PATILO-897461 format. One record per residue (C-alpha): x, y, z; residue in one letter. Coordinates in Angstrom, 2 decimals, always signed. Layout:
BEGIN
X, Y, Z, a
...
//
This chain:
BEGIN
-75.02, +54.06, -44.18, x
-77.00, +50.58, -43.44, x
-79.82, +49.02, -45.64, x
-82.67, +49.76, -43.77, x
-81.79, +53.12, -42.86, x
-81.00, +53.67, -46.59, x
-84.15, +52.70, -47.74, x
-85.94, +54.61, -45.11, x
-84.07, +57.72, -46.71, x
-85.51, +56.87, -50.04, x
-88.82, +56.46, -49.25, x
-89.31, +59.84, -46.82, x
-87.35, +61.22, -50.26, x
-89.67, +60.43, -52.57, x
-93.00, +61.18, -50.25, x
-90.84, +64.56, -49.81, x
-91.26, +64.90, -53.52, x
-94.79, +63.50, -53.75, x
-95.94, +67.03, -51.46, x
-93.58, +69.13, -53.97, x
-95.60, +68.20, -56.20, x
-99.38, +68.14, -54.50, x
-98.27, +71.99, -54.03, x
-97.34, +72.50, -57.38, x
-100.75, +71.27, -58.47, x
-102.28, +73.71, -56.02, x
-100.35, +76.78, -57.71, x
-100.65, +75.85, -61.12, x
-104.31, +75.41, -61.14, x
-104.55, +79.14, -59.21, x
-102.11, +79.81, -62.38, x
-104.76, +78.82, -64.42, x
-107.83, +80.20, -63.39, x
-106.37, +83.34, -62.44, x
-105.13, +84.11, -66.03, x
-108.45, +83.14, -67.11, x
-110.32, +85.46, -64.49, x
-108.20, +88.53, -65.82, x
-106.00, +88.66, -62.78, x
-109.11, +88.66, -60.78, x
-108.21, +87.05, -56.90, x
-112.15, +86.48, -55.80, x
-113.26, +84.12, -58.81, x
-109.65, +82.14, -58.28, x
-110.52, +81.04, -54.80, x
-114.06, +79.85, -55.11, x
-115.60, +76.55, -53.93, x
-115.67, +74.63, -56.69, x
-112.17, +75.69, -58.05, x
-110.95, +74.20, -54.65, x
-112.60, +70.72, -54.48, x
-111.13, +70.76, -58.46, x
-108.00, +71.61, -57.09, x
-108.26, +68.71, -54.24, x
-109.05, +66.23, -57.36, x
-106.23, +67.47, -59.11, x
-104.04, +66.30, -55.87, x
-105.32, +63.16, -54.83, x
-105.97, +61.75, -58.53, x
-101.75, +62.88, -59.18, x
-101.00, +60.84, -55.94, x
-102.69, +58.52, -56.42, x
-101.84, +57.24, -60.02, x
-97.65, +58.37, -58.78, x
-98.35, +55.92, -55.81, x
-99.33, +53.51, -57.61, x
-96.72, +53.18, -61.69, x
-95.89, +56.81, -60.59, x
-92.43, +58.99, -59.78, x
-93.34, +57.59, -56.21, x
-93.28, +54.07, -56.95, x
-89.28, +53.34, -57.05, x
-86.85, +55.69, -56.23, x
-85.71, +57.39, -59.34, x
-82.06, +59.37, -60.29, x
-83.48, +63.56, -60.05, x
-84.35, +64.31, -63.43, x
-83.26, +61.37, -64.80, x
-85.38, +60.33, -68.23, x
-86.96, +57.55, -66.24, x
-88.34, +60.19, -63.41, x
-89.57, +62.56, -66.56, x
-91.50, +59.98, -68.25, x
-93.36, +58.84, -64.92, x
-94.21, +62.43, -64.15, x
-95.02, +63.16, -67.35, x
-97.46, +59.80, -67.16, x
-98.70, +60.76, -64.43, x
-100.04, +63.97, -64.99, x
-101.71, +63.10, -68.11, x
-103.50, +60.31, -66.46, x
-104.51, +63.11, -63.92, x
-105.91, +65.33, -67.09, x
-107.71, +62.48, -67.97, x
-109.65, +62.53, -64.77, x
-109.73, +66.57, -64.84, x
-111.60, +66.48, -68.33, x
-113.84, +63.69, -66.81, x
-114.66, +66.05, -63.32, x
-115.59, +69.04, -66.21, x
-116.57, +67.85, -69.05, x
-118.15, +64.71, -67.78, x
-119.57, +65.07, -64.48, x
-119.95, +69.34, -65.04, x
-118.29, +70.24, -62.01, x
-118.75, +74.14, -61.76, x
-118.73, +77.19, -62.36, x
-114.77, +75.51, -62.94, x
-113.29, +77.27, -66.84, x
-113.39, +74.89, -69.32, x
-109.65, +75.52, -70.20, x
-108.31, +75.00, -66.62, x
-108.00, +71.39, -67.14, x
-106.06, +72.30, -70.17, x
-104.24, +74.95, -68.60, x
-103.34, +73.73, -65.15, x
-101.91, +70.00, -65.96, x
-99.67, +72.26, -68.35, x
-98.26, +74.22, -65.45, x
-98.03, +71.61, -63.41, x
-95.90, +69.78, -65.63, x
-93.57, +72.35, -65.91, x
-93.39, +73.59, -62.27, x
-92.21, +69.52, -61.75, x
-90.06, +69.55, -64.24, x
-88.63, +72.90, -63.15, x
-88.17, +71.73, -59.64, x
-86.40, +68.52, -60.05, x
-84.09, +69.99, -62.94, x
-83.02, +72.82, -60.70, x
-82.39, +70.22, -58.06, x
-79.95, +68.11, -60.63, x
-78.40, +71.23, -61.46, x
-77.80, +72.01, -57.77, x
-75.98, +68.37, -57.17, x
-74.01, +68.07, -60.25, x
-72.06, +71.88, -59.73, x
-71.75, +70.80, -56.23, x
-70.01, +67.38, -57.37, x
-68.39, +69.38, -59.88, x
-66.37, +71.54, -56.51, x
-65.48, +68.86, -54.74, x
-62.33, +68.54, -54.04, x
-61.58, +64.98, -53.67, x
-63.66, +65.15, -58.08, x
-60.70, +64.08, -60.42, x
-62.01, +66.73, -63.56, x
-61.76, +64.04, -66.50, x
-62.09, +65.17, -70.31, x
-64.43, +62.28, -71.62, x
-62.77, +61.45, -75.04, x
-65.65, +59.56, -77.63, x
-69.11, +61.28, -76.98, x
-70.98, +57.79, -78.41, x
-72.91, +55.80, -76.54, x
-70.38, +54.26, -74.44, x
-69.09, +57.78, -73.41, x
-72.98, +59.04, -72.73, x
-73.12, +56.86, -70.26, x
-70.02, +56.48, -68.98, x
-70.27, +60.18, -68.34, x
-74.10, +59.93, -66.82, x
-72.67, +57.38, -64.57, x
-69.78, +59.60, -63.66, x
-71.84, +62.49, -62.72, x
-74.84, +60.32, -60.90, x
-72.55, +58.40, -58.79, x
-71.22, +60.18, -55.76, x
-68.37, +57.90, -55.58, x
-66.70, +57.49, -58.61, x
-63.78, +59.98, -57.72, x
-63.96, +62.01, -61.61, x
-66.22, +64.82, -62.41, x
-65.92, +65.24, -66.40, x
-66.01, +68.66, -67.32, x
-65.48, +68.48, -71.18, x
-66.12, +66.28, -74.04, x
-64.18, +65.56, -77.27, x
-64.98, +63.96, -80.05, x
-64.08, +63.86, -83.86, x
-67.29, +63.43, -85.48, x
-68.31, +67.41, -85.71, x
-71.74, +65.92, -85.69, x
-71.49, +66.10, -82.34, x
-69.96, +69.30, -81.61, x
-73.30, +70.75, -79.98, x
-74.25, +67.96, -78.00, x
-74.84, +68.23, -74.53, x
-74.65, +65.40, -71.54, x
-76.12, +65.75, -68.05, x
-74.47, +69.71, -68.90, x
-71.16, +68.32, -70.14, x
-70.57, +69.68, -73.35, x
-69.10, +68.32, -76.27, x
-66.06, +71.07, -77.03, x
-64.14, +70.17, -79.65, x
-61.61, +67.54, -80.63, x
-58.59, +65.80, -80.37, x
-56.17, +68.36, -81.70, x
-58.42, +70.31, -79.04, x
-57.21, +68.20, -75.95, x
-54.01, +70.56, -74.59, x
-56.48, +73.76, -74.63, x
-58.93, +72.46, -73.22, x
-57.10, +70.37, -70.24, x
-55.87, +73.73, -69.50, x
-59.09, +75.68, -69.68, x
-60.93, +73.56, -67.31, x
-58.05, +72.54, -65.34, x
-58.32, +68.58, -65.92, x
-56.44, +66.19, -64.41, x
-57.38, +63.22, -66.23, x
-58.25, +61.84, -70.04, x
-60.61, +58.76, -69.81, x
-60.93, +57.05, -73.44, x
-64.42, +56.25, -74.09, x
-64.17, +54.08, -77.27, x
-64.18, +50.08, -76.28, x
-64.11, +49.20, -80.08, x
-61.43, +51.34, -80.83, x
-57.92, +50.58, -82.51, x
-54.78, +50.39, -81.30, x
-53.03, +53.12, -83.31, x
-56.39, +55.72, -82.28, x
-55.29, +54.40, -78.43, x
-51.51, +55.35, -79.00, x
-52.60, +58.73, -80.26, x
-54.91, +59.60, -78.03, x
-52.57, +58.05, -74.82, x
-49.68, +60.75, -76.34, x
-51.91, +63.67, -76.49, x
-53.39, +63.12, -72.88, x
-49.73, +62.92, -71.97, x
-48.32, +65.89, -73.77, x
-51.14, +67.71, -72.01, x
-50.36, +66.37, -68.46, x
-53.25, +64.22, -68.19, x
-53.24, +60.60, -66.20, x
-54.91, +58.47, -69.07, x
-57.83, +55.97, -68.14, x
-59.33, +53.93, -70.90, x
-62.65, +51.78, -71.30, x
-62.12, +47.90, -71.91, x
-63.60, +46.12, -75.05, x
-67.14, +46.01, -75.35, x
-67.05, +42.12, -74.42, x
-65.31, +42.74, -70.99, x
-67.82, +45.27, -69.58, x
-70.73, +43.70, -67.78, x
-74.10, +44.37, -69.50, x
-72.49, +46.42, -71.54, x
-73.14, +49.66, -69.79, x
-69.85, +51.52, -68.79, x
-69.63, +52.68, -65.57, x
-66.90, +54.18, -63.03, x
-65.56, +50.92, -61.69, x
-64.64, +49.85, -65.67, x
-61.63, +52.56, -65.78, x
-58.33, +51.29, -65.82, x
-54.95, +52.32, -67.04, x
-54.35, +51.88, -70.43, x
-52.19, +48.86, -71.03, x
-50.20, +47.72, -73.61, x
-52.01, +45.53, -75.34, x
-54.62, +48.63, -75.79, x
-51.68, +50.43, -77.54, x
-50.47, +48.02, -79.37, x
-52.62, +44.86, -80.21, x
-56.66, +45.85, -79.45, x
-58.90, +45.51, -82.05, x
-62.21, +43.88, -82.07, x
-62.84, +40.34, -83.40, x
-65.98, +38.87, -84.37, x
-66.30, +35.16, -84.25, x
-68.84, +33.01, -86.11, x
-69.71, +31.27, -82.46, x
-72.14, +28.52, -84.37, x
-69.38, +27.05, -86.94, x
-66.72, +27.15, -84.27, x
-69.29, +25.34, -81.61, x
-70.60, +22.89, -84.42, x
-66.89, +21.82, -85.16, x
-65.18, +21.90, -81.72, x
-68.16, +20.51, -78.88, x
-68.24, +17.05, -77.94, x
-65.36, +16.14, -80.42, x
-61.78, +14.86, -79.23, x
-59.34, +16.91, -79.41, x
-55.53, +17.14, -78.82, x
-52.71, +20.62, -78.71, x
-49.54, +20.10, -78.73, x
-47.08, +22.76, -77.20, x
-50.15, +23.47, -75.30, x
-48.28, +24.90, -72.30, x
-46.69, +27.45, -74.21, x
-48.64, +30.69, -74.95, x
-50.17, +30.16, -77.87, x
-51.12, +26.71, -76.97, x
-52.72, +27.48, -73.47, x
-54.99, +29.99, -74.62, x
-56.13, +27.48, -77.22, x
-56.90, +25.21, -75.02, x
-58.55, +27.68, -72.78, x
-60.78, +28.80, -75.26, x
-61.42, +25.49, -76.70, x
-62.60, +24.23, -73.55, x
-65.59, +27.10, -73.82, x
-66.85, +24.93, -76.54, x
-67.27, +21.82, -74.89, x
-65.19, +18.90, -76.23, x
-65.65, +15.43, -75.05, x
-62.08, +15.43, -74.25, x
-59.14, +18.02, -74.49, x
-55.43, +16.24, -74.23, x
-52.47, +18.67, -73.85, x
-49.39, +17.81, -75.48, x
-45.60, +19.18, -74.56, x
-42.59, +18.58, -73.27, x
-42.64, +20.72, -70.93, x
-44.02, +19.61, -67.62, x
-44.45, +23.04, -65.95, x
-46.03, +24.76, -68.49, x
-48.15, +22.01, -68.69, x
-49.32, +22.39, -64.73, x
-49.63, +25.81, -65.51, x
-52.18, +25.62, -68.36, x
-54.11, +23.21, -66.72, x
-53.87, +25.22, -63.20, x
-55.62, +27.95, -65.20, x
-58.26, +25.20, -66.97, x
-58.92, +23.57, -64.21, x
-57.99, +25.07, -61.00, x
-55.62, +22.32, -59.98, x
-51.92, +21.45, -61.64, x
-51.94, +17.52, -60.30, x
-50.88, +16.56, -63.70, x
-52.23, +13.56, -62.71, x
-55.35, +13.25, -65.79, x
-55.53, +11.20, -68.91, x
-55.53, +14.54, -70.87, x
-52.08, +15.70, -69.53, x
-49.38, +13.94, -72.58, x
-45.80, +14.80, -71.78, x
-44.31, +13.87, -74.82, x
-41.69, +15.23, -77.18, x
-42.57, +15.93, -80.85, x
-39.23, +14.91, -82.27, x
-39.85, +10.99, -80.54, x
-41.68, +9.06, -83.43, x
-42.75, +6.54, -81.12, x
-43.65, +8.44, -78.52, x
-45.82, +10.54, -81.08, x
-47.68, +6.93, -82.45, x
-48.39, +5.87, -79.15, x
-49.88, +9.36, -77.48, x
-52.26, +9.76, -80.60, x
-53.50, +5.90, -80.46, x
-54.23, +6.43, -76.84, x
-56.19, +9.87, -77.34, x
-57.17, +8.91, -81.02, x
-58.13, +12.63, -81.41, x
-60.60, +14.35, -84.43, x
-58.87, +17.65, -84.27, x
-55.31, +18.66, -83.81, x
-54.43, +22.08, -83.23, x
-50.56, +21.37, -83.98, x
-48.70, +24.61, -81.59, x
-45.01, +22.78, -80.83, x
-42.49, +24.71, -82.52, x
-38.76, +26.59, -81.39, x
-39.59, +30.12, -82.45, x
-36.87, +32.47, -81.52, x
-35.66, +33.71, -84.53, x
-31.87, +35.25, -83.15, x
-31.36, +31.08, -81.39, x
-32.13, +29.47, -84.50, x
-30.09, +31.33, -86.92, x
-26.99, +30.00, -84.49, x
-28.87, +26.06, -84.14, x
-30.76, +25.30, -87.54, x
-30.38, +21.89, -87.17, x
-32.27, +21.96, -84.03, x
-35.33, +24.16, -86.11, x
-34.87, +21.11, -88.48, x
-35.95, +18.59, -85.69, x
-38.53, +19.92, -84.15, x
-40.51, +22.91, -86.84, x
-39.66, +19.96, -89.47, x
-39.39, +16.69, -88.81, x
-41.01, +17.14, -85.21, x
-44.33, +18.21, -87.89, x
-44.05, +15.59, -90.12, x
-43.83, +12.70, -86.90, x
-47.14, +14.81, -85.54, x
-48.89, +14.61, -89.10, x
-48.06, +10.95, -89.54, x
-49.53, +10.08, -86.12, x
-52.68, +12.09, -86.23, x
-53.38, +10.51, -90.03, x
-52.44, +7.17, -88.74, x
-55.45, +7.56, -86.26, x
-57.66, +9.35, -89.46, x
-57.87, +12.58, -87.84, x
-60.93, +14.85, -88.96, x
-59.06, +18.53, -88.63, x
-55.43, +19.27, -88.40, x
-54.44, +22.68, -88.28, x
-50.93, +23.69, -88.04, x
-49.95, +26.90, -86.44, x
-47.44, +28.81, -88.61, x
-45.61, +32.44, -88.55, x
-45.34, +35.62, -91.15, x
-41.47, +34.30, -91.59, x
-42.91, +31.98, -93.43, x
-44.33, +34.19, -95.86, x
-41.26, +35.29, -97.95, x
-38.93, +33.62, -95.68, x
-35.20, +34.82, -95.29, x
-34.31, +33.17, -91.37, x
-33.92, +29.99, -90.26, x
-37.08, +29.71, -88.15, x
-39.03, +31.49, -91.73, x
-37.17, +28.51, -93.72, x
-38.94, +25.76, -91.23, x
-41.94, +27.08, -90.57, x
-42.65, +27.25, -94.40, x
-41.84, +23.68, -95.04, x
-43.57, +22.65, -92.62, x
-46.96, +24.55, -94.01, x
-46.21, +22.69, -97.19, x
-45.29, +19.57, -95.28, x
-49.03, +19.73, -94.34, x
-49.71, +20.75, -97.62, x
-48.88, +17.62, -98.75, x
-50.88, +15.45, -96.09, x
-54.22, +16.97, -97.53, x
-53.49, +15.29, -100.80, x
-52.96, +12.11, -99.66, x
-55.00, +11.63, -96.42, x
-58.68, +11.44, -96.08, x
-59.77, +14.77, -93.48, x
-58.62, +18.56, -93.78, x
-55.44, +19.68, -93.22, x
-54.84, +23.42, -92.69, x
-52.11, +25.94, -91.50, x
-52.73, +29.19, -89.68, x
-50.59, +31.72, -90.41, x
-49.93, +35.13, -88.59, x
-47.63, +37.82, -86.61, x
-46.16, +38.73, -82.98, x
-48.74, +37.57, -80.06, x
-48.21, +40.06, -77.51, x
-47.18, +38.44, -73.93, x
-46.32, +35.29, -75.40, x
-42.74, +34.18, -73.75, x
-39.66, +35.86, -74.70, x
-41.50, +37.92, -76.85, x
-40.41, +41.80, -77.48, x
-42.76, +43.39, -74.71, x
-41.45, +41.14, -72.05, x
-37.87, +41.73, -72.78, x
-38.14, +45.33, -72.56, x
-39.85, +45.03, -69.34, x
-37.38, +43.64, -67.93, x
-34.68, +45.84, -69.20, x
-36.44, +48.40, -67.98, x
-36.79, +46.94, -64.60, x
-33.05, +47.00, -65.11, x
-32.63, +50.59, -65.07, x
-32.03, +50.08, -69.16, x
-30.48, +50.45, -71.88, x
-33.81, +48.95, -74.01, x
-31.39, +47.53, -77.12, x
-33.60, +47.82, -80.31, x
-31.96, +46.45, -83.75, x
-32.72, +49.27, -85.92, x
-35.24, +52.80, -85.56, x
-36.99, +51.78, -88.36, x
-37.54, +48.09, -87.75, x
-41.67, +46.97, -86.90, x
-43.71, +44.20, -86.47, x
-47.31, +42.87, -86.43, x
-48.74, +42.96, -83.22, x
-51.74, +40.63, -82.19, x
-53.27, +40.01, -78.63, x
-53.09, +36.42, -77.77, x
-56.47, +35.79, -77.24, x
-57.61, +37.51, -80.59, x
-54.95, +35.69, -82.01, x
-55.97, +32.30, -80.54, x
-60.11, +33.20, -81.45, x
-59.17, +33.94, -85.37, x
-57.18, +30.16, -85.34, x
-60.49, +28.73, -83.99, x
-62.24, +30.67, -86.50, x
-59.48, +30.06, -89.79, x
-59.16, +26.55, -89.14, x
-63.63, +26.09, -89.18, x
-63.94, +27.47, -92.60, x
-60.48, +26.55, -93.79, x
-60.49, +24.52, -97.27, x
-58.36, +21.32, -97.73, x
-54.74, +22.04, -97.91, x
-54.96, +26.01, -97.59, x
-52.61, +28.31, -95.48, x
-55.49, +30.75, -93.90, x
-53.52, +34.14, -93.20, x
-55.01, +36.44, -90.53, x
-55.49, +39.96, -90.80, x
-52.95, +41.57, -88.17, x
-53.48, +45.47, -88.98, x
-50.61, +47.61, -89.21, x
-47.28, +47.14, -88.27, x
-45.66, +48.76, -85.53, x
-42.11, +50.17, -85.10, x
-40.61, +48.90, -82.28, x
-38.89, +51.51, -81.22, x
-42.52, +52.78, -80.40, x
-43.21, +49.51, -78.51, x
-39.90, +50.79, -76.66, x
-40.78, +54.30, -76.02, x
-44.83, +53.36, -74.61, x
-43.23, +50.68, -72.21, x
-40.71, +53.85, -70.78, x
-43.62, +56.09, -70.99, x
-45.70, +53.78, -69.17, x
-43.20, +52.73, -66.65, x
-42.73, +56.81, -65.64, x
-39.13, +56.14, -65.83, x
-37.34, +59.15, -67.64, x
-34.05, +57.83, -67.34, x
-34.57, +54.96, -69.78, x
-32.25, +55.15, -73.01, x
-32.77, +53.27, -76.64, x
-30.24, +51.72, -78.20, x
-29.44, +50.67, -81.44, x
-27.72, +47.63, -81.95, x
-28.05, +46.78, -85.72, x
-30.61, +44.34, -87.65, x
-29.47, +40.42, -86.90, x
-28.86, +37.90, -89.45, x
-31.44, +36.82, -90.67, x
-33.94, +39.74, -89.20, x
-36.23, +42.00, -91.98, x
-36.81, +45.81, -91.94, x
-40.74, +45.10, -91.65, x
-42.50, +41.29, -92.07, x
-44.65, +40.46, -94.71, x
-47.71, +38.18, -94.29, x
-47.59, +36.71, -97.96, x
-45.18, +36.06, -100.43, x
-45.19, +38.06, -103.59, x
-45.68, +34.56, -105.53, x
-48.83, +34.03, -103.72, x
-52.29, +34.61, -104.57, x
-54.53, +35.88, -101.30, x
-57.82, +35.08, -101.88, x
-60.32, +36.49, -99.31, x
-62.60, +33.85, -97.25, x
-66.04, +34.34, -95.31, x
-64.36, +36.33, -92.40, x
-62.72, +39.81, -93.37, x
-60.07, +39.28, -91.12, x
-59.18, +35.62, -92.33, x
-57.53, +34.96, -95.67, x
-55.93, +32.33, -97.73, x
-53.17, +31.02, -100.16, x
-51.84, +27.68, -101.63, x
-48.47, +26.40, -101.10, x
-46.25, +23.77, -103.01, x
-46.46, +20.56, -101.42, x
-43.53, +18.81, -100.53, x
-43.21, +14.96, -100.37, x
-42.64, +13.10, -96.85, x
-39.83, +11.30, -98.97, x
-38.39, +14.53, -99.96, x
-38.09, +15.64, -96.55, x
-36.28, +12.50, -95.01, x
-33.94, +12.27, -97.50, x
-32.25, +15.43, -96.77, x
-30.76, +13.50, -92.89, x
-28.68, +17.04, -92.40, x
-26.11, +16.16, -89.57, x
-24.52, +19.82, -89.03, x
-26.52, +22.89, -88.20, x
-24.79, +24.48, -91.93, x
-26.28, +21.15, -93.54, x
-29.51, +22.01, -92.04, x
-29.69, +25.65, -92.67, x
-28.46, +24.90, -96.78, x
-30.99, +22.78, -97.59, x
-34.32, +24.35, -96.04, x
-32.73, +27.38, -97.51, x
-32.11, +25.65, -100.70, x
-35.17, +24.10, -100.58, x
-37.67, +26.68, -100.00, x
-35.82, +29.00, -102.66, x
-36.62, +26.48, -105.31, x
-40.26, +26.37, -104.02, x
-40.64, +30.42, -104.23, x
-39.00, +30.23, -107.66, x
-41.25, +27.96, -109.37, x
-44.07, +29.61, -107.50, x
-42.95, +32.83, -109.08, x
-42.79, +31.14, -112.70, x
-45.67, +29.57, -112.47, x
-47.66, +32.92, -111.43, x
-45.97, +34.92, -114.32, x
//
């Protein structure tokens, strides 16, 4: 339908309702007078009452045309139309009262200006609600509509339910609402009732022949999404969800916002509130350098930092393809011809010095690292060269140019380490703490767990195994890990870097740990394949059953952000690190383990 025809049709529709309302006024005045004259017909058609009726109709149409229900096209029976109709009838009532009591139009019974508007308003509301009910019923019986259960009768659920009902092309027809809040048990939205809680999902799905479950909880934790998804799939429902509130245009959910549940919803989704003013004050107009800018964390940090308007954003990495990908995501091109692109290896002392002399950054985010636990167990010397010496090289280069803030990206493996990755990252935290004592500026570390979607993550590995037809390999049925989305982790890194005190390790709240086998089952369920097996291979060297964010000897301290805590770590001097000089994998592993365990033992004794 063309725009011109649609506008013409809406105009005709509005004036048809104006005619209906005029007829309602005629009937309302007749009824009011007929009741006043004890059901006698003759007095009700007297000339004064005829003129009174004409006045009511003319006044109502005039008010309704200029700022009432005929001025705009309303959804029939909506709150907005109800308000406009009520306001128009009220203004018309004032005119009728003036005619009877001010101008003494007679003989018109003095009760009629009061009762007739009441009858008129009742009739107009009734007509609209009848039409609305008929349309809703018709939509509910449309064969192409998927019958949907909406979980969540909060603001998002109410708006979504109204949108699905009013939008004839939504493709979904809500047949029931579910909510765990008993206070909403009697709630009805657009004729759709709250019919129970999550425990009633299977029964309600069967009773109302539902095909789809819509999770209308844009602020829900991942654990809630997981449970509801499992309940929905057990009931034979296709599960859809709303994205987080920040991703909903205008904050008003519609059918267009609905999407399939993905692994991020099930494992890592959680609301993060940031102090944007503090972050902007730290970054805006400053020269920023990010190491490891071609990696998962580094590239996302670059994207988020760019939003705050830095004077310069230098992206350093030894992976040219990674740098090109990051530049492409930031600027729409991957030409690699900008002076902000720095191809360098943090293991190279001279290259780091030259790069920092050219960039002269105010703030450094050090995200470059080797991170794969089993690989580093086999190659400890590589962990030493990159995660320990590489971090020292970056710190020395940064301190020489007078950096204002240095942020070392760490891992939960460093909290109470038993693996090479953990030992090397714990040492990086301690070296960073040492520089905080010896140089001006702020030197902090930020510690967090697994992030979803990073290169080489368990999600990518399991997805590849499913695509090959299985099996999925899991080390142990009870092994569990923390998970967080990359954007959310980077947001908290920026927040932590803004509020962290010199020398501290800022620890991000990762929520609850999730069993890896549940991740595997979730991905299999999402793939809709039933031929994928899960094989348990046993824990690998250096691997824990569950991760820790704090070591037993660390004194956890709150910060100004609820999702960020801080701890102190003992420092280790540059000379102690350089004096080690391991020449083999075994020597590197032994020295890092010995140095880490000794420091933790001292911390434990001092804390007793």
